[in-house]
LUMVOZA-205185 format. One line per 10 residues: number of its first residue (from 1); for each residue z, y, x of C-alpha. Coordinates in nm, 2 decimals, padded with zeros to 4 digits, always signed. Example, Ala and Ser with C-alpha at 12.3 -4.5 7.8 and 13.67 -1.06 7.14 Angstrom:
2
1	+00.78,-00.45,+01.23; +00.71,-00.11,+01.37
***
This chain:
634
1	-00.54,+01.04,-01.00; -00.80,+00.90,-01.24; -01.03,+00.61,-01.17; -01.24,+00.64,-00.86; -01.61,+00.61,-00.89; -01.72,+00.26,-00.82; -02.01,+00.17,-00.61; -02.20,+00.08,-00.92; -02.29,-00.22,-01.13; -02.47,-00.38,-00.84
11	-02.16,-00.39,-00.62; -02.02,-00.72,-00.49; -01.72,-00.85,-00.67; -01.37,-00.76,-00.55; -01.15,-00.99,-00.37; -00.79,-01.01,-00.27; -00.46,-00.97,-00.45; -00.32,-00.67,-00.61; -00.03,-00.46,-00.51; +00.32,-00.46,-00.65
21	+00.35,-00.47,-01.03; +00.61,-00.30,-01.25; +00.87,-00.55,-01.16; +00.76,-00.60,-00.80; +01.01,-00.59,-00.52; +01.03,-00.57,-00.14; +01.06,-00.88,+00.06; +01.42,-00.92,+00.15; +01.62,-01.09,+00.41; +01.85,-01.28,+00.18
31	+01.92,-01.64,+00.29; +01.67,-01.88,+00.15; +01.43,-01.62,+00.02; +01.07,-01.70,+00.10; +00.94,-01.49,+00.39; +00.58,-01.43,+00.46; +00.51,-01.54,+00.82; +00.26,-01.40,+01.06; -00.04,-01.61,+01.18; -00.01,-01.47,+01.53
41	+00.36,-01.37,+01.58; +00.34,-01.31,+01.96; +00.02,-01.12,+01.95; +00.12,-00.90,+01.66; +00.47,-00.85,+01.81; +00.32,-00.73,+02.14; +00.08,-00.49,+01.96; +00.37,-00.35,+01.75; +00.57,-00.30,+02.07; +00.27,-00.11,+02.21
51	+00.35,+00.16,+01.94; +00.70,+00.18,+02.08; +00.60,+00.22,+02.45; +00.59,+00.61,+02.44; +00.96,+00.60,+02.34; +01.08,+00.34,+02.59; +01.33,+00.57,+02.75; +01.47,+00.67,+02.42; +01.49,+00.31,+02.32; +01.68,+00.23,+02.64
61	+01.93,+00.50,+02.54; +01.95,+00.35,+02.19; +02.02,+00.01,+02.32; +02.28,+00.14,+02.56; +02.45,+00.34,+02.28; +02.45,+00.04,+02.05; +02.61,-00.17,+02.32; +02.87,+00.09,+02.41; +02.95,+00.15,+02.04; +03.00,-00.23,+01.99
71	+03.20,-00.28,+02.30; +03.44,+00.01,+02.21; +03.48,-00.15,+01.87; +03.54,-00.49,+02.01; +03.81,-00.37,+02.25; +04.02,-00.22,+01.97; +04.18,-00.54,+01.83; +04.32,-00.66,+02.16; +04.47,-00.31,+02.24; +04.61,-00.30,+01.89
81	+04.77,-00.64,+01.96; +04.97,-00.49,+02.24; +05.12,-00.24,+01.99; +05.21,-00.53,+01.77; +05.37,-00.72,+02.06; +05.58,-00.41,+02.16; +05.70,-00.37,+01.80; +05.77,-00.74,+01.76; +05.96,-00.76,+02.09; +06.18,-00.46,+02.01
91	+06.26,-00.59,+01.66; +06.34,-00.94,+01.78; +06.55,-00.81,+02.06; +06.77,-00.61,+01.81; +06.79,-00.91,+01.58; +06.91,-01.13,+01.87; +07.18,-00.87,+01.94; +07.04,-00.75,+02.27; +07.22,-00.41,+02.33; +06.93,-00.29,+02.56
101	+06.66,-00.38,+02.31; +06.47,-00.10,+02.16; +06.12,-00.04,+02.02; +05.89,+00.13,+02.27; +05.77,+00.40,+02.04; +05.62,+00.60,+02.32; +05.41,+00.30,+02.43; +05.30,+00.24,+02.08; +05.20,+00.61,+02.04; +05.00,+00.59,+02.36
111	+04.82,+00.27,+02.23; +04.75,+00.45,+01.90; +04.60,+00.74,+02.09; +04.39,+00.50,+02.29; +04.27,+00.33,+01.97; +04.18,+00.67,+01.82; +03.98,+00.75,+02.13; +03.80,+00.42,+02.12; +03.72,+00.45,+01.76; +03.59,+00.80,+01.81
121	+03.38,+00.70,+02.10; +03.24,+00.40,+01.90; +03.15,+00.63,+01.62; +02.99,+00.89,+01.85; +02.78,+00.62,+02.02; +02.69,+00.47,+01.68; +02.58,+00.82,+01.56; +02.37,+00.87,+01.88; +02.21,+00.53,+01.83; +02.12,+00.59,+01.46
131	+02.00,+00.94,+01.53; +01.77,+00.84,+01.81; +01.65,+00.53,+01.64; +01.57,+00.72,+01.32; +01.35,+00.96,+01.53; +01.18,+00.67,+01.71; +01.11,+00.48,+01.38; +00.97,+00.78,+01.20; +00.75,+00.90,+01.49; +00.62,+00.54,+01.53
141	+00.55,+00.50,+01.16; +00.40,+00.85,+01.15; +00.15,+00.75,+01.42; +00.08,+00.42,+01.24; +00.02,+00.60,+00.91; -00.21,+00.85,+01.08; -00.41,+00.56,+01.24; -00.44,+00.39,+00.90; -00.54,+00.71,+00.72; -00.80,+00.79,+00.99
151	-00.92,+00.43,+00.98; -00.97,+00.44,+00.60; -01.19,+00.75,+00.63; -01.41,+00.56,+00.88; -01.45,+00.24,+00.68; -01.77,+00.18,+00.48; -01.78,+00.16,+00.10; -01.84,-00.22,+00.14; -01.48,-00.26,+00.25; -01.34,-00.09,-00.06
161	-01.58,-00.28,-00.29; -01.46,-00.61,-00.15; -01.09,-00.54,-00.21; -00.87,-00.43,-00.50; -00.70,-00.09,-00.48; -00.37,-00.27,-00.51; -00.43,-00.48,-00.20; -00.53,-00.17,+00.01; -00.23,+00.03,-00.12; +00.00,-00.26,-00.05
171	-00.10,-00.25,+00.32; -00.09,+00.13,+00.35; +00.24,+00.18,+00.16; +00.45,-00.13,+00.13; +00.38,-00.29,+00.47; +00.42,+00.03,+00.66; +00.75,+00.10,+00.48; +00.86,-00.25,+00.57; +00.79,-00.18,+00.94; +00.97,+00.16,+00.91
181	+01.29,+00.00,+00.75; +01.30,-00.27,+01.01; +01.26,-00.04,+01.31; +01.53,+00.20,+01.18; +01.79,-00.04,+01.05; +01.74,-00.41,+01.14; +01.65,-00.36,+01.50; +01.97,-00.18,+01.60; +02.16,-00.42,+01.37; +02.02,-00.71,+01.56
191	+02.14,-00.56,+01.89; +02.48,-00.49,+01.75; +02.51,-00.84,+01.60; +02.42,-01.01,+01.93; +02.65,-00.79,+02.14; +02.93,-00.85,+01.89; +02.89,-01.23,+01.91; +02.89,-01.23,+02.29; +03.17,-00.97,+02.31; +03.39,-01.15,+02.06
201	+03.36,-01.48,+02.24; +03.44,-01.31,+02.57; +03.75,-01.14,+02.42; +03.87,-01.46,+02.26; +03.84,-01.64,+02.59; +04.05,-01.38,+02.76; +04.32,-01.44,+02.50; +04.31,-01.82,+02.46; +04.04,-02.07,+02.56; +04.21,-02.33,+02.34
211	+04.19,-02.11,+02.02; +03.83,-02.01,+02.12; +03.73,-02.38,+02.12; +03.88,-02.42,+01.77; +03.68,-02.13,+01.64; +03.36,-02.25,+01.80; +03.41,-02.60,+01.64; +03.35,-02.43,+01.31; +03.00,-02.32,+01.42; +02.82,-02.65,+01.36
221	+02.96,-02.67,+01.01; +02.85,-02.30,+00.94; +02.50,-02.37,+01.06; +02.48,-02.69,+00.86; +02.59,-02.50,+00.54; +02.34,-02.22,+00.61; +02.06,-02.48,+00.66; +02.14,-02.67,+00.34; +02.17,-02.36,+00.12; +01.86,-02.19,+00.27
231	+01.66,-02.51,+00.21; +01.79,-02.55,-00.15; +01.74,-02.18,-00.25; +01.40,-02.16,-00.09; +01.24,-02.36,-00.37; +01.41,-02.15,-00.64; +01.30,-01.82,-00.47; +00.94,-01.94,-00.45; +00.96,-02.02,-00.83; +01.11,-01.67,-00.89
241	+00.83,-01.50,-00.69; +00.57,-01.70,-00.88; +00.71,-01.62,-01.22; +00.76,-01.26,-01.11; +00.39,-01.23,-01.02; +00.29,-01.39,-01.35; +00.52,-01.14,-01.54; +00.37,-00.85,-01.34; +00.02,-00.96,-01.43; +00.10,-01.00,-01.80
251	+00.27,-00.66,-01.83; -00.01,-00.48,-01.65; -00.27,-00.66,-01.86; -00.09,-00.59,-02.19; -00.02,-00.22,-02.09; -00.37,-00.14,-01.98; -00.52,-00.32,-02.28; -00.26,-00.22,-02.54; -00.53,-00.07,-02.77; -00.71,-00.40,-02.78
261	-00.38,-00.59,-02.84; -00.30,-00.36,-03.13; -00.65,-00.36,-03.27; -00.65,-00.74,-03.30; -00.29,-00.77,-03.41; -00.17,-00.97,-03.10; +00.15,-00.78,-03.05; +00.37,-01.07,-03.15; +00.18,-01.32,-02.94; +00.20,-01.08,-02.64
271	+00.58,-01.05,-02.69; +00.62,-01.42,-02.73; +00.42,-01.48,-02.41; +00.63,-01.22,-02.23; +00.95,-01.39,-02.35; +00.83,-01.73,-02.23; +00.75,-01.60,-01.88; +01.07,-01.40,-01.88; +01.27,-01.70,-01.96; +01.12,-01.90,-01.67
281	+01.18,-01.60,-01.44; +01.54,-01.58,-01.56; +01.60,-01.95,-01.50; +01.45,-01.95,-01.16; +01.61,-01.62,-01.07; +01.95,-01.73,-01.19; +01.94,-02.05,-00.99; +01.81,-01.87,-00.68; +02.08,-01.60,-00.69; +02.35,-01.85,-00.77
291	+02.26,-02.09,-00.48; +02.21,-01.81,-00.23; +02.52,-01.64,-00.37; +02.75,-01.92,-00.27; +02.66,-01.87,+00.09; +02.93,-01.61,+00.16; +03.21,-01.80,-00.03; +03.13,-02.11,+00.17; +03.12,-01.92,+00.49; +03.45,-01.76,+00.40
301	+03.59,-02.11,+00.32; +03.49,-02.23,+00.66; +03.63,-01.92,+00.82; +03.96,-01.98,+00.64; +03.97,-02.33,+00.77; +03.94,-02.19,+01.12; +04.20,-01.92,+01.03; +04.45,-02.19,+00.92; +04.39,-02.39,+01.24; +04.43,-02.07,+01.45
311	+04.75,-01.97,+01.27; +04.91,-02.32,+01.32; +04.81,-02.37,+01.68; +04.88,-02.00,+01.76; +05.22,-02.02,+01.60; +05.30,-02.32,+01.82; +05.18,-02.14,+02.13; +05.39,-01.83,+02.04; +05.70,-02.05,+02.00; +05.63,-02.19,+02.34
321	+05.58,-01.84,+02.47; +05.23,-01.93,+02.59; +05.08,-01.64,+02.41; +05.20,-01.31,+02.27; +05.22,-01.26,+01.89; +05.00,-00.95,+01.93; +04.73,-01.16,+02.09; +04.74,-01.39,+01.79; +04.69,-01.10,+01.56; +04.40,-00.98,+01.78
331	+04.25,-01.33,+01.79; +04.26,-01.36,+01.41; +04.07,-01.03,+01.39; +03.81,-01.16,+01.64; +03.78,-01.48,+01.44; +03.72,-01.27,+01.12; +03.45,-01.07,+01.31; +03.28,-01.38,+01.45; +03.11,-01.53,+01.14; +02.96,-01.20,+01.00
341	+02.72,-01.12,+01.28; +02.60,-01.49,+01.28; +02.50,-01.45,+00.91; +02.35,-01.11,+00.98; +02.14,-01.25,+01.27; +02.00,-01.52,+01.04; +01.91,-01.26,+00.78; +01.75,-01.03,+01.04; +01.54,-01.32,+01.17; +01.39,-01.35,+00.82
351	+01.34,-00.97,+00.80; +01.17,-00.96,+01.14; +00.93,-01.25,+01.03; +00.84,-01.05,+00.72; +00.80,-00.73,+00.93; +00.56,-00.89,+01.18; +00.36,-01.03,+00.88; +00.34,-00.68,+00.75; +00.24,-00.54,+01.09; -00.03,-00.81,+01.11
361	-00.17,-00.71,+00.77; -00.18,-00.34,+00.88; -00.34,-00.44,+01.21; -00.60,-00.64,+01.02; -00.69,-00.32,+00.84; -00.71,-00.13,+01.17; -00.94,-00.39,+01.31; -01.19,-00.38,+01.02; -01.55,-00.30,+01.12; -01.62,+00.07,+01.08
371	-01.92,+00.26,+00.97; -02.19,+00.30,+01.22; -02.11,+00.60,+01.45; -02.28,+00.91,+01.30; -02.51,+01.15,+01.47; -02.44,+01.52,+01.50; -02.76,+01.65,+01.35; -02.74,+01.86,+01.03; -02.97,+02.01,+00.78; -02.92,+02.35,+00.62
381	-02.87,+02.28,+00.25; -03.02,+02.61,+00.15; -03.35,+02.51,+00.32; -03.38,+02.15,+00.19; -03.68,+02.11,-00.04; -03.59,+01.76,-00.16; -03.88,+01.54,-00.04; -03.73,+01.19,-00.04; -03.90,+00.88,+00.09; -03.80,+00.51,+00.12
391	-04.01,+00.34,+00.39; -04.01,-00.04,+00.41; -03.64,-00.05,+00.32; -03.45,-00.38,+00.33; -03.09,-00.43,+00.22; -02.85,-00.71,+00.12; -02.48,-00.73,+00.04; -02.47,-01.08,+00.19; -02.68,-01.18,+00.49; -02.82,-01.49,+00.32
401	-02.89,-01.31,-00.02; -03.15,-01.03,+00.01; -03.14,-00.77,-00.27; -03.40,-00.51,-00.17; -03.70,-00.61,+00.03; -03.98,-00.38,+00.17; -03.91,-00.09,-00.07; -04.15,+00.20,-00.05; -04.10,+00.51,-00.26; -04.23,+00.86,-00.21
411	-04.05,+01.13,-00.42; -04.20,+01.48,-00.39; -03.97,+01.79,-00.38; -03.87,+01.90,-00.73; -03.97,+01.58,-00.91; -03.74,+01.42,-01.17; -03.73,+01.05,-01.09; -03.59,+00.80,-01.35; -03.48,+00.46,-01.23; -03.47,+00.18,-01.49
421	-03.44,-00.19,-01.49; -03.22,-00.48,-01.60; -02.85,-00.51,-01.49; -02.83,-00.61,-01.12; -03.18,-00.49,-01.04; -03.06,-00.26,-00.76; -03.07,+00.08,-00.93; -02.72,+00.20,-00.83; -02.76,+00.02,-00.49; -03.06,+00.24,-00.43
431	-02.85,+00.55,-00.48; -02.57,+00.42,-00.26; -02.83,+00.37,+00.02; -02.95,+00.73,-00.03; -02.60,+00.86,+00.00; -02.54,+00.63,+00.30; -02.24,+00.46,+00.13; -02.42,+00.15,+00.27; -02.65,+00.12,+00.57; -03.00,-00.02,+00.53
441	-03.07,-00.35,+00.71; -03.42,-00.24,+00.79; -03.67,+00.05,+00.73; -03.58,+00.42,+00.69; -03.49,+00.67,+00.43; -03.59,+01.03,+00.49; -03.51,+01.37,+00.34; -03.78,+01.63,+00.42; -03.90,+01.39,+00.69; -03.56,+01.36,+00.86
451	-03.42,+01.01,+00.89; -03.08,+01.02,+00.71; -02.94,+00.79,+00.97; -02.97,+01.07,+01.22; -02.76,+01.31,+01.01; -02.38,+01.36,+00.98; -02.27,+01.18,+00.67; -02.07,+01.48,+00.54; -02.38,+01.70,+00.59; -02.61,+01.45,+00.41
461	-02.37,+01.41,+00.12; -02.34,+01.78,+00.08; -02.71,+01.79,-00.01; -02.64,+01.58,-00.32; -02.46,+01.64,-00.65; -02.35,+01.34,-00.84; -02.25,+01.28,-01.20; -02.15,+00.92,-01.26; -02.09,+00.71,-01.56; -01.74,+00.65,-01.43
471	-01.57,+00.99,-01.43; -01.35,+01.09,-01.14; -01.08,+01.36,-01.20; -00.76,+01.42,-01.00; -00.42,+01.53,-01.11; -00.45,+01.91,-01.12; -00.57,+02.19,-01.35; -00.91,+02.18,-01.52; -01.00,+02.49,-01.31; -00.93,+02.30,-00.99
481	-01.13,+02.00,-01.10; -01.44,+02.20,-01.17; -01.39,+02.41,-00.86; -01.39,+02.09,-00.65; -01.77,+02.12,-00.66; -01.77,+02.42,-00.43; -01.51,+02.56,-00.21; -01.42,+02.93,-00.27; -01.58,+02.94,-00.62; -01.47,+03.24,-00.82
491	-01.31,+03.23,-01.17; -01.63,+03.36,-01.32; -01.84,+03.10,-01.15; -01.61,+02.82,-01.28; -01.63,+02.95,-01.64; -02.01,+02.99,-01.61; -02.04,+02.63,-01.50; -01.82,+02.51,-01.78; -02.03,+02.71,-02.03; -02.35,+02.56,-01.89
501	-02.20,+02.21,-01.94; -02.09,+02.30,-02.29; -01.72,+02.24,-02.19; -01.59,+02.60,-02.22; -01.52,+02.57,-02.59; -01.30,+02.26,-02.58; -01.13,+02.39,-02.27; -01.02,+02.71,-02.44; -00.89,+02.51,-02.74; -00.64,+02.33,-02.51
511	-00.28,+02.49,-02.50; -00.32,+02.61,-02.14; -00.70,+02.65,-02.13; -00.83,+02.63,-01.78; -00.47,+02.59,-01.65; -00.42,+02.27,-01.84; -00.29,+02.01,-01.60; -00.46,+01.67,-01.61; -00.22,+01.37,-01.58; -00.27,+01.08,-01.33
521	-00.54,+00.90,-01.53; -00.67,+01.22,-01.71; -00.58,+01.04,-02.03; -00.49,+01.36,-02.20; -00.87,+01.42,-02.24; -01.13,+01.21,-02.42; -01.39,+01.02,-02.21; -01.66,+01.26,-02.33; -01.45,+01.57,-02.23; -01.39,+01.42,-01.89
531	-01.77,+01.37,-01.85; -01.83,+01.73,-01.94; -01.60,+01.84,-01.66; -01.78,+01.63,-01.40; -02.11,+01.78,-01.52; -01.96,+02.13,-01.49; -01.85,+02.04,-01.14; -02.20,+01.93,-01.04; -02.35,+02.25,-01.19; -02.11,+02.46,-00.99
541	-02.19,+02.27,-00.67; -02.56,+02.38,-00.71; -02.69,+02.09,-00.49; -03.04,+02.05,-00.34; -03.07,+01.70,-00.49; -02.92,+01.56,-00.81; -02.81,+01.20,-00.89; -02.73,+01.13,-01.25; -02.60,+00.78,-01.33; -02.61,+00.77,-01.72
551	-02.43,+01.10,-01.72; -02.43,+01.14,-02.09; -02.33,+00.79,-02.20; -01.98,+00.90,-02.31; -02.07,+01.20,-02.53; -02.19,+01.22,-02.89; -02.55,+01.27,-02.99; -02.53,+01.64,-03.05; -02.34,+01.71,-02.73; -02.59,+01.49,-02.55
561	-02.87,+01.70,-02.67; -02.70,+02.02,-02.54; -02.61,+01.85,-02.21; -02.97,+01.74,-02.17; -03.08,+02.10,-02.21; -02.83,+02.21,-01.95; -02.93,+01.93,-01.72; -03.30,+02.02,-01.76; -03.22,+02.38,-01.66; -03.02,+02.25,-01.36
571	-03.29,+02.01,-01.25; -03.56,+02.28,-01.25; -03.69,+02.30,-00.89; -03.46,+02.02,-00.77; -03.53,+01.66,-00.69; -03.34,+01.46,-00.94; -03.27,+01.08,-00.96; -03.17,+00.97,-01.31; -03.04,+00.62,-01.37; -03.09,+00.56,-01.74
581	-02.99,+00.30,-02.00; -03.15,+00.46,-02.30; -03.51,+00.49,-02.21; -03.57,+00.75,-02.47; -03.38,+01.00,-02.26; -03.62,+00.98,-01.96; -03.96,+01.01,-02.13; -04.02,+01.35,-01.97; -03.95,+01.23,-01.61; -04.22,+01.31,-01.35
591	-04.19,+00.96,-01.21; -04.03,+00.64,-01.35; -03.94,+00.36,-01.11; -03.90,+00.02,-01.28; -03.68,-00.21,-01.07; -03.62,-00.58,-01.10; -03.45,-00.81,-00.85; -03.43,-00.53,-00.59; -03.79,-00.43,-00.59; -03.99,-00.15,-00.76
601	-04.23,-00.35,-00.97; -04.38,-00.06,-01.16; -04.40,+00.32,-01.12; -04.56,+00.60,-01.31; -04.51,+00.83,-01.60; -04.38,+00.72,-01.94; -04.72,+00.72,-02.10; -04.89,+00.54,-01.80; -04.63,+00.27,-01.80; -04.65,+00.21,-02.17
611	-05.03,+00.19,-02.13; -04.99,-00.08,-01.87; -04.80,-00.29,-02.14; -04.60,-00.45,-01.86; -04.23,-00.49,-01.78; -04.14,-00.12,-01.87; -04.32,-00.14,-02.20; -04.13,-00.46,-02.29; -03.80,-00.29,-02.20; -03.89,+00.03,-02.40
621	-04.01,-00.15,-02.71; -03.71,-00.39,-02.71; -03.47,-00.09,-02.76; -03.64,+00.00,-03.09; -03.76,-00.33,-03.22; -03.43,-00.51,-03.21; -03.59,-00.79,-03.02; -03.34,-00.76,-02.74; -03.01,-00.58,-02.68; -03.05,-00.23,-02.55
631	-02.79,-00.30,-02.29; -03.03,-00.53,-02.12; -03.22,-00.23,-02.01; -02.95,-00.09,-01.78
***
């Protein structure tokens, strides 16, 4: 989708960070990796649990299935140990010359059947657990996404003006996906890990308390190693994320501004800067990955120390016939299983921290102040004459910085009103108030005597047609983009609108004509061609009131003249608001409003304002005398 229309040049500056860049990644649970922590963990956690309440009975089933699957899996090594004992007893009996010694193949077969049954049951319960949890996770996130989407539709334009698109998208997409992944994978994995730790300890105690103590003695060493490595790698991961963000910013900047880079011959400098940042990222990333990567070898080393101790002590116990050899085999398997869930639990703790932080960011969005609840009154667009009045209107983006104070304007139906003034004078803000993108702080704005605050926003905005300096086109065909102006428009009406906007000729020269598909940024058209399409859309919409924000700024002089003729035909009998930079284009306006610092300081026709020899005359003359830059007039 191409660039969205901004609130205008008078909008407050954006805030916040952007979304993921081309090399961006998802926060992981790797040991030592920096994890974003929630400000209010308990409160956010309770609120997130609230989304799971409708599925509490399903979740109980999930937990029970996870426990059953883990228990059946844990029982298997000890049962398998009985088969080893039977086999060992038979073999040793024959080797010792016992004539009655034999291998109990029947018993071993029964044990194998039991094991197969346990493994099947474990797999079945694991499948049930994953199946149910997938449904719970997706339905939960489905509701969360719906809540976020509905919330976005209720937020005022002020919210979007004060945040970057990347920041909003990061909350809507990345953070919600993070919650989804944790609910579907990490939550059940946490249950399985905890049950495995407890179950393994219980099974080891049933085999040999002495060997269990030996295994548990390795725990402090394991925790110490995890703490040391996590602390060491934390700094490297922070450096990696910092350099990654810097690289993202550099790549995005160079890509979006590649024409400027080429025009000024800065390709080599850009590549060298990329190489410098990339080298720093490589160094930090290599150290971070290496330090965190030695976690598993060290944990295996500690596990092997325990394995050696178990083998020696277990061998002694077998020789004394204090324990069966099959139990030693089972115990070694349990010892192997013991360290993995501990590491997984540590990782999942990090993931949960990150998930709660993501949930907190989503809930912050859901708690944003919404637009004032709208009334249900509607006007019939076909009967709107277009009499617009501003009565003692006050407005400010910030409470302590007034922008518009006591504005009074009376625009008669069918008049063409031009709005001029320096940058930041409040021209576009005035249009935003008229469209109710922002609410006035005081006073009223009326259309045909009806306060717009008493109308449905959708109904109010259907009365207006807008052509902005910043074009907005979506990924689709040219036909669909023009037809966006009016639902159910016929092919002939779309073509007529394109002809009226002088866009039909260039459209037909494209390979697929009206079926040409615009890409995401509509970059396969020139800026002027995109502007023509938005004008055609406005012509097709046939609105009661027109708003033109320097609509011809991106077209050549000849096309501008043609467009001006089409616009003049379109504006006949309609109230029109024209924001102009080039004052020569609005000399025929019925009324010119001259704004400065949020107030209308002069108003009248072109000739009357020139005769006053005031602010407007100074602006107009400066565009032709060379005394001041023409851009100062807009």
